[in-house]
VEXDREN-2710 file (C-alpha; in Angstrom, 1 decimal):
% VEXDREN-2710
k/r/px/py/pz
1/MET/89.7/4.3/55.4
2/LYS/86.5/4.7/57.3
3/GLN/85.9/7.8/59.5
4/LEU/87.5/7.6/62.8
5/PRO/85.2/7.1/65.8
6/GLU/84.6/10.2/68.0
7/ASN/87.5/11.0/70.3
8/ALA/89.7/8.3/68.8
9/ILE/93.4/8.6/68.3
10/LYS/94.7/7.7/64.8
11/CYS/97.2/4.9/64.8
12/LEU/99.2/3.7/61.9
13/ASP/97.3/4.2/58.5
14/LYS/94.0/2.8/59.5
15/GLY/94.0/1.9/63.1
16/PHE/93.0/3.8/66.3
17/VAL/92.7/3.8/70.1
18/ARG/89.6/5.2/71.7
19/LEU/88.9/5.3/75.4
20/VAL/85.4/4.0/75.9
21/ASP/85.2/4.2/79.7
22/SER/87.1/4.3/82.8
23/MET/86.4/3.7/86.5
24/GLY/88.4/5.6/89.1
25/GLY/91.4/7.7/89.1
26/ASP/94.1/8.9/91.7
27/ASP/91.4/9.1/94.3
28/ALA/90.4/5.5/93.8
29/ILE/94.1/4.5/94.4
30/VAL/94.3/6.6/97.6
31/GLN/90.8/5.2/98.8
32/ALA/91.9/1.6/98.3
33/ALA/95.3/2.3/100.0
34/ARG/93.5/3.7/103.0
35/VAL/90.7/1.3/103.0
36/SER/88.2/4.1/103.6
37/TYR/85.0/5.3/102.1
38/GLY/84.2/8.4/100.2
39/GLN/86.8/11.0/99.0
40/GLY/88.4/11.5/102.5
41/THR/89.6/14.7/103.9
42/SER/93.3/14.6/103.0
43/LYS/95.0/17.3/101.1
44/ILE/96.0/16.8/97.5
45/SER/99.6/16.9/98.4
46/GLN/99.1/14.0/100.8
47/ASP/97.3/11.9/98.1
48/ARG/100.1/12.6/95.7
49/GLY/102.7/11.7/98.4
50/LEU/100.9/8.5/99.1
51/ILE/100.6/7.4/95.6
52/ARG/104.3/8.2/95.0
53/TYR/105.1/6.0/98.1
54/LEU/103.1/3.1/96.7
55/MET/104.7/3.4/93.4
56/ARG/108.3/3.6/94.8
57/HIS/107.8/0.6/97.1
58/ARG/105.9/-1.4/94.5
59/HIS/102.7/-1.7/96.3
60/THR/100.6/-2.5/93.3
61/THR/97.2/-3.7/94.6
62/PRO/95.7/-0.1/94.9
63/PHE/96.6/0.7/91.3
64/GLU/94.4/-2.3/90.4
65/MET/91.3/-0.4/91.6
66/VAL/91.5/1.9/88.5
67/GLU/90.2/0.4/85.1
68/PHE/90.3/1.4/81.5
69/LYS/88.1/0.1/78.6
70/PHE/89.5/0.9/75.1
71/HIS/88.2/0.3/71.5
72/CYS/91.2/-0.5/69.4
73/LYS/91.7/-1.2/65.7
74/MET/95.0/-2.7/64.7
75/PRO/96.7/-5.1/62.3
76/ILE/96.4/-8.8/63.4
77/PHE/100.3/-9.1/63.8
78/VAL/100.1/-6.3/66.3
79/ALA/97.2/-7.9/68.1
80/ARG/99.1/-11.2/68.5
81/GLN/101.9/-9.2/70.3
82/TRP/99.3/-7.2/72.3
83/VAL/97.6/-10.3/73.5
84/ARG/100.6/-11.6/75.2
85/HIS/99.7/-9.3/78.0
86/ARG/97.2/-11.8/79.4
87/THR/95.7/-9.8/82.3
88/ALA/93.0/-8.1/80.3
89/ASN/89.4/-8.8/79.2
90/ILE/89.2/-8.9/75.5
91/ASN/86.3/-9.2/72.9
92/GLU/87.6/-9.2/69.3
93/TYR/85.9/-8.8/65.9
94/SER/85.2/-12.5/64.9
95/LEU/86.0/-13.6/61.2
96/ARG/83.9/-16.8/62.1
97/TYR/80.7/-14.8/62.5
98/SER/81.5/-11.8/60.4
99/GLU/83.1/-11.2/57.0
100/ALA/86.6/-9.6/56.9
101/ARG/86.7/-6.1/55.6
102/ASP/89.1/-4.9/53.0
103/GLU/91.5/-3.1/55.3
104/PHE/95.3/-3.9/55.4
105/TYR/98.4/-2.3/57.0
106/TYR/100.7/-0.8/54.5
107/PRO/104.0/0.5/56.2
108/ASP/105.3/3.9/55.5
109/PRO/108.6/4.0/53.7
110/GLU/110.4/5.5/56.7
111/HIS/109.6/2.4/58.8
112/ILE/110.9/-0.1/56.2
113/GLN/114.3/-1.1/57.4
114/PHE/116.8/-3.9/57.4
115/GLN/116.9/-6.7/60.0
116/SER/118.9/-5.5/62.9
117/ALA/122.3/-7.1/63.4
118/PHE/122.2/-6.6/67.2
119/ASN/118.6/-7.2/68.0
120/LYS/116.9/-10.4/66.6
121/GLN/113.5/-8.7/67.1
122/GLY/114.3/-5.3/65.6
123/ARG/115.1/-3.4/62.6
124/MET/117.7/-0.8/61.6
125/GLY/119.5/0.9/58.8
126/GLU/118.3/2.9/55.7
127/VAL/116.8/0.8/52.9
128/PRO/117.3/1.8/49.2
129/ALA/114.2/3.6/47.7
130/ASP/113.8/0.9/45.1
131/LEU/113.6/-1.8/47.7
132/LYS/111.2/0.2/49.9
133/GLN/108.9/0.6/46.9
134/LYS/109.1/-3.2/46.3
135/VAL/108.1/-3.9/49.9
136/GLN/105.1/-1.7/49.5
137/ASN/104.2/-3.3/46.3
138/TYR/104.4/-6.9/47.8
139/PHE/102.3/-5.7/50.8
140/LYS/99.6/-4.4/48.5
141/GLU/99.9/-7.4/46.0
142/ILE/99.4/-10.0/48.7
143/SER/96.7/-8.3/50.5
144/GLU/94.6/-7.7/47.4
145/LYS/95.2/-11.1/46.0
146/SER/94.4/-12.7/49.3
147/PHE/91.2/-10.8/49.8
148/GLY/90.1/-11.6/46.3
149/ILE/90.5/-15.3/47.0
150/TYR/88.7/-14.8/50.3
151/LEU/85.8/-13.3/48.5
152/GLU/85.7/-16.0/46.0
153/LEU/85.6/-18.8/48.7
154/ASN/82.8/-16.9/50.6
155/GLU/80.7/-16.5/47.4
156/ALA/81.2/-20.4/46.8
157/GLY/79.8/-21.0/50.2
158/VAL/82.9/-22.1/52.1
159/ALA/82.7/-21.5/55.7
160/ARG/84.0/-18.3/57.0
161/GLU/86.0/-19.9/59.7
162/LEU/87.9/-21.7/57.1
163/ALA/88.1/-19.1/54.5
164/ARG/89.7/-16.6/56.9
165/ALA/92.9/-18.7/57.0
166/ILE/93.9/-17.4/53.6
167/LEU/94.1/-13.7/54.9
168/PRO/97.5/-12.3/55.8
169/VAL/98.4/-10.9/59.2
170/ASN/98.4/-7.3/58.1
171/LEU/94.7/-7.4/58.0
172/TYR/93.1/-5.1/60.5
173/THR/91.1/-6.4/63.4
174/GLU/89.2/-4.6/66.2
175/TRP/88.7/-5.3/70.0
176/TYR/87.5/-3.9/73.2
177/TRP/90.2/-4.2/75.7
178/LYS/89.6/-3.8/79.5
179/ASN/92.5/-3.6/82.0
180/ASP/93.5/-2.2/85.3
181/LEU/95.9/0.5/85.8
182/HIS/98.6/-1.7/87.3
183/ASN/98.7/-4.1/84.3
184/LEU/98.2/-1.3/81.8
185/LEU/101.2/0.5/83.1
186/HIS/103.3/-2.7/82.8
187/PHE/102.0/-2.9/79.2
188/ILE/103.0/0.6/78.4
189/GLY/106.4/0.2/80.1
190/LEU/107.2/-2.6/77.7
191/ARG/105.4/-1.4/74.5
192/SER/106.3/2.2/74.6
193/ASP/109.9/1.6/75.1
194/SER/112.3/2.4/72.2
195/HIS/113.1/-1.3/71.8
196/ALA/109.6/-2.3/71.1
197/GLN/108.2/-2.7/67.6
198/TYR/107.1/0.5/66.1
199/GLU/103.7/-0.8/65.0
200/ILE/102.6/-1.7/68.6
201/ARG/104.4/1.4/70.2
202/VAL/102.1/3.9/68.5
203/PHE/99.1/2.2/70.1
204/SER/100.7/2.0/73.5
205/ASP/101.6/5.7/73.3
206/ALA/98.0/6.5/72.5
207/MET/96.8/4.5/75.5
208/ALA/99.2/6.3/77.7
209/ASP/97.6/9.6/76.9
210/SER/94.3/8.3/78.6
211/VAL/96.3/7.2/81.6
212/LYS/97.8/10.8/82.1
213/ALA/94.3/12.3/81.8
214/VAL/92.6/9.9/84.2
215/ALA/95.3/9.4/86.9
216/PRO/97.9/12.2/86.6
217/PHE/99.7/11.4/90.0
218/ALA/99.9/7.8/89.2
219/TRP/101.3/8.5/85.7
220/GLU/103.9/11.1/87.3
221/ALA/104.9/8.5/89.9
222/TYR/105.3/5.8/87.3
223/GLN/107.6/8.1/85.2
224/ASP/109.6/9.0/88.1
225/TYR/110.2/5.5/89.7
226/VAL/109.8/3.1/86.9
227/VAL/110.5/4.7/83.6
228/LYS/113.2/7.2/84.6
229/GLY/114.2/5.5/88.0
230/MET/117.1/3.2/88.6
231/ARG/117.3/0.0/90.7
232/PHE/120.7/-1.4/91.5
233/SER/121.5/-5.2/91.9
234/ARG/123.6/-6.3/94.8
235/ILE/126.8/-6.5/92.5
236/GLU/126.1/-2.9/91.4
237/GLN/125.7/-1.7/95.0
238/SER/128.9/-3.5/95.9
239/LEU/130.8/-1.6/93.1
240/LEU/129.3/1.8/94.4
241/GLU/130.3/1.1/97.9
242/LYS/134.0/0.3/97.0
243/GLN/134.4/3.0/94.3
244/LEU/132.3/5.8/95.4
245/PRO/134.3/8.3/97.5
246/SER/133.0/9.0/101.0
247/ARG/133.4/12.8/100.4
248/VAL/130.9/12.6/97.6
249/VAL/128.4/10.7/99.6
250/ASP/128.9/13.2/102.5
251/ASP/128.2/16.1/100.1
252/ILE/125.1/14.5/98.9
253/LEU/124.0/13.8/102.6
254/GLU/124.6/17.5/103.3
255/ASP/122.3/18.5/100.5
256/ILE/119.6/16.2/101.6
257/ALA/119.8/17.7/105.1
258/TYR/119.0/21.1/103.6
259/GLN/116.3/19.7/101.4
260/ILE/114.4/18.0/104.3
261/THR/114.8/21.1/106.3
262/ALA/113.3/23.4/103.6
263/THR/110.5/20.8/102.8
264/LEU/109.6/20.6/106.6
265/HIS/109.7/24.4/106.8
266/TYR/107.5/24.7/103.6
267/ASN/105.0/22.3/105.0
268/LYS/104.9/23.9/108.4
269/HIS/106.4/27.4/108.8
270/ARG/109.2/27.7/111.5
271/GLU/110.6/30.8/113.0
272/ASP/113.9/32.0/111.5
273/SER/115.6/31.4/114.7
274/ASP/114.7/27.6/114.8
275/LEU/115.8/26.7/111.3
276/TYR/119.4/26.0/112.1
277/GLN/118.5/23.7/114.9
278/LEU/116.0/22.1/112.7
279/TYR/118.8/21.5/110.1
280/GLN/121.0/20.0/112.6
281/LYS/118.4/17.5/113.5
282/GLN/118.4/16.3/109.9
283/GLY/122.1/15.5/110.2
284/GLY/123.4/18.7/108.7
285/SER/127.0/19.6/110.0
286/ASN/127.7/23.0/108.4
287/SER/128.3/25.9/110.9
288/GLU/125.5/28.4/111.4
289/GLU/127.1/31.0/109.4
290/ASP/127.6/28.6/106.4
291/PHE/124.0/27.4/106.8
292/ARG/122.6/31.1/106.6
293/LEU/124.5/31.7/103.5
294/LYS/123.3/28.5/101.9
295/TRP/119.8/29.0/103.2
296/ASN/119.5/32.7/101.9
297/SER/120.9/31.7/98.4
298/GLY/117.4/30.5/97.3
299/GLU/118.9/27.4/95.6
300/ILE/117.4/24.8/98.0
301/MET/114.9/22.5/96.4
302/ILE/112.0/21.0/98.4
303/GLY/110.8/17.4/97.9
304/ASN/109.1/14.7/99.9
305/VAL/110.3/14.1/103.3
306/ARG/109.8/10.5/103.5
307/GLU/111.4/10.0/100.2
308/LEU/114.4/12.1/101.1
309/ARG/115.0/10.3/104.3
310/GLU/114.7/6.9/102.7
311/PHE/117.2/8.1/100.2
312/LYS/119.5/9.3/103.1
313/LEU/119.3/5.8/104.7
314/LYS/120.5/4.3/101.4
315/LEU/123.4/6.6/101.1
316/GLU/124.4/6.2/104.7
317/SER/124.5/2.3/104.0
318/LEU/127.2/3.0/101.4
319/ASN/129.5/4.5/103.9
320/ASN/129.0/1.6/106.4
END
């Protein structure tokens, strides 16, 4: 295997992902959302809150202001999955103009499994060691034989654009891949999922590292609202409305009143004598004595006021 390029992340046996360049970051998302110039004067906490709001409400255009350009090397069969994401700009190593290199993907034994009985696109189950060895031998045999024939055709003067057709899809290819953050996150969401094919998942995970570094607030919001968040269908909401006891909803609403109060107090300090009245304005119903006990417990978390109030409205709709 050739030496990896500088700052490249190794993927599979001979592949890699390397961030070549990026434009913008969290600040570019905020700038686009506010339609302003320069870096602005907002606090970092306000920028983070805005990015989380945009992600939560699926306002995707500002995320398209951030771009990434990667240099990637992967097996051809991985590239053919990858290119299904059609929003990128791609320039691939051409076997019409250049000769193929003797670089093929050979799977590790741990990733050789049987066809899944539940997922037509997946694999599962432990394969006997002798069958694993046979699979590896076949991969190597067909790769070496096909490459030898390819070289023979080249030496005979057969056009490269035709001779390339003899090569298998475990041959490595390379490309430059440029995409905006919105579509890159969509790619990562699908290809880093546990149901995605292992061979493309490792590349997606490597690209995710670049997103975390360039736009950490956007990555955090993406994890909270897309990867680990939940969206309920109308049928699912109906079941919750019918089956979720009102007392449970009321308890959650009470906790939200405390969290909103604590967050408002954290953002702008209030006098101790004003806290109970502030709590009541958020819908809290405990007595002042109970409020003081809870408040002094130190167990109240702070959050985002807008987000908490949106959650409160959703919960109240379940009781209507």
